[in-house]
C-alpha positions in Angstrom: -18.2 112.8 -50.8 -20.8 110.7 -52.6 -24.4 110.4 -51.9 -26.2 107.5 -53.0 -29.6 108.3 -51.4 -32.2 111.4 -52.1 -31.2 112.9 -48.8 -27.9 114.7 -49.4 -28.0 116.4 -46.3 -27.7 113.1 -44.2 -24.6 112.4 -45.8 -23.4 115.9 -45.8 -23.9 116.2 -41.9 -21.9 113.1 -41.6 -18.7 114.4 -43.1 -15.5 114.0 -41.4 -14.5 117.6 -41.7 -16.3 121.0 -42.0 -14.4 122.0 -45.1 -16.7 119.4 -46.8 -19.9 121.0 -45.6 -20.6 122.7 -49.0 -23.1 121.8 -51.4 -23.6 122.9 -54.9 -27.2 122.1 -56.3 -28.7 123.2 -59.6 -29.9 126.2 -58.0 -27.8 127.3 -55.3 -24.4 127.2 -53.5 -24.6 126.3 -49.7 -22.0 126.7 -47.0 -22.9 125.1 -43.7 -19.8 126.7 -41.7 -19.5 129.8 -43.7 -17.3 132.0 -41.0 -14.9 129.0 -40.9 -14.8 128.8 -44.8 -14.1 132.4 -45.2 -11.3 132.1 -42.6 -10.0 129.2 -44.1 -10.4 127.1 -41.1 -11.4 123.4 -41.0 -12.3 121.2 -38.0 -12.4 117.6 -37.8 -15.9 116.2 -36.9 -16.6 113.4 -34.3 -17.0 111.1 -37.5 -13.4 111.6 -38.7 -12.3 108.6 -36.8 -15.0 106.2 -38.6 -14.1 107.7 -41.7 -10.3 107.2 -41.4 -10.8 103.4 -40.3 -12.7 103.0 -43.6 -10.4 104.7 -45.8 -7.0 104.6 -44.3 -5.1 104.8 -47.3 -6.9 108.0 -48.7 -5.4 111.3 -47.4 -7.8 114.1 -46.8 -7.9 117.1 -49.2 -8.1 120.2 -47.0 -8.2 122.9 -49.5 -5.1 124.5 -47.8 -7.0 125.2 -44.7 -5.8 125.3 -41.4 -7.3 122.0 -39.7 -8.1 121.8 -36.1 -9.1 118.5 -34.2 -10.7 118.2 -30.9 -7.2 118.6 -29.1 -5.9 121.5 -31.0 -8.8 123.3 -31.0 -8.2 124.7 -27.6 -5.6 127.0 -29.3 -8.2 128.5 -31.7 -7.7 132.4 -31.2 -11.3 133.1 -31.5 -14.7 132.1 -30.1 -15.8 129.1 -32.5 -19.4 130.4 -33.1 -21.2 128.1 -35.6 -18.5 125.7 -35.6 -18.7 124.8 -31.9 -18.6 121.2 -31.0 -21.2 121.6 -28.4 -23.8 123.2 -30.3 -26.7 121.4 -32.1 -27.8 123.0 -35.4 -30.7 122.4 -37.6 -31.2 122.6 -41.3 -34.9 124.0 -41.0 -34.8 127.7 -41.3 -31.0 127.5 -42.8 -30.1 129.4 -39.9 -26.2 130.1 -39.9 -26.1 128.5 -43.3 -25.1 130.7 -46.4 -26.9 130.3 -49.5 -26.0 132.0 -53.0 -28.0 131.8 -56.1 -26.0 131.5 -59.0 -28.6 131.2 -61.9 -28.7 127.4 -62.6 -27.0 125.5 -65.3 -28.9 127.3 -68.0 -28.2 130.8 -66.4 -31.7 131.9 -66.7 -32.6 131.9 -63.0 -32.1 134.6 -60.4 -30.6 137.3 -62.9 -31.1 141.0 -61.9 -33.5 141.8 -65.1 -36.9 143.0 -64.1 -38.7 140.0 -65.6 -35.9 137.5 -64.6 -37.3 134.2 -63.0 -36.5 133.4 -59.2 -35.5 129.5 -58.7 -37.2 127.9 -56.0 -35.8 126.7 -52.8 -34.1 123.4 -52.8 -36.3 120.6 -51.1 -33.8 119.9 -48.3 -34.4 123.5 -46.9 -37.4 122.7 -45.2 -36.2 119.5 -43.6 -35.9 119.1 -40.0 -32.6 117.6 -39.5 -30.3 118.2 -36.4 -26.7 117.8 -36.3 -23.6 118.3 -34.1 -20.1 118.1 -35.2 -18.7 116.9 -31.7 -19.5 116.2 -28.3 -17.8 118.9 -26.2 -16.0 122.2 -27.0 -12.4 122.7 -25.7 -11.9 126.1 -27.5 -10.7 128.1 -24.5 -12.4 131.3 -26.0 -15.8 129.9 -26.6 -18.8 130.8 -24.3 -19.9 127.1 -24.6 -16.6 125.8 -23.4 -18.3 123.7 -20.4 -21.1 122.4 -22.3 -21.8 119.1 -23.8 -20.4 115.5 -22.9 -17.7 115.6 -20.2 -15.9 112.5 -21.0 
């Protein structure tokens, strides 16, 4: 994905699939769906139809993950948790988002040395931006199965 704006998060939360909700900055690596990422699970988001209309000739690269759409999500064998289509999530406080410090390009930050310099948080960590990846969960094992738009 490409972001031509200063607000990388708005671009990120519009991604057509959860496998794309990962960010590498000069200070940290972020995963917005860390449980699914570690399980190699990918969910199509509500923007997938719009993205496929714009780029019909480009096949998505899914990193070898198992991909579920709104119909096949019913057959996910565990609760969807952070990836529930019915849940609204927020960047503020970074709840449910994994952050890993990697030392920066120079490697001088966040080392385990006694006098190592800590890198400051990325600016978007304090933004109050909400998103959700769908309208209604159809996962039969999800506690939020009947929440959301019923259309």
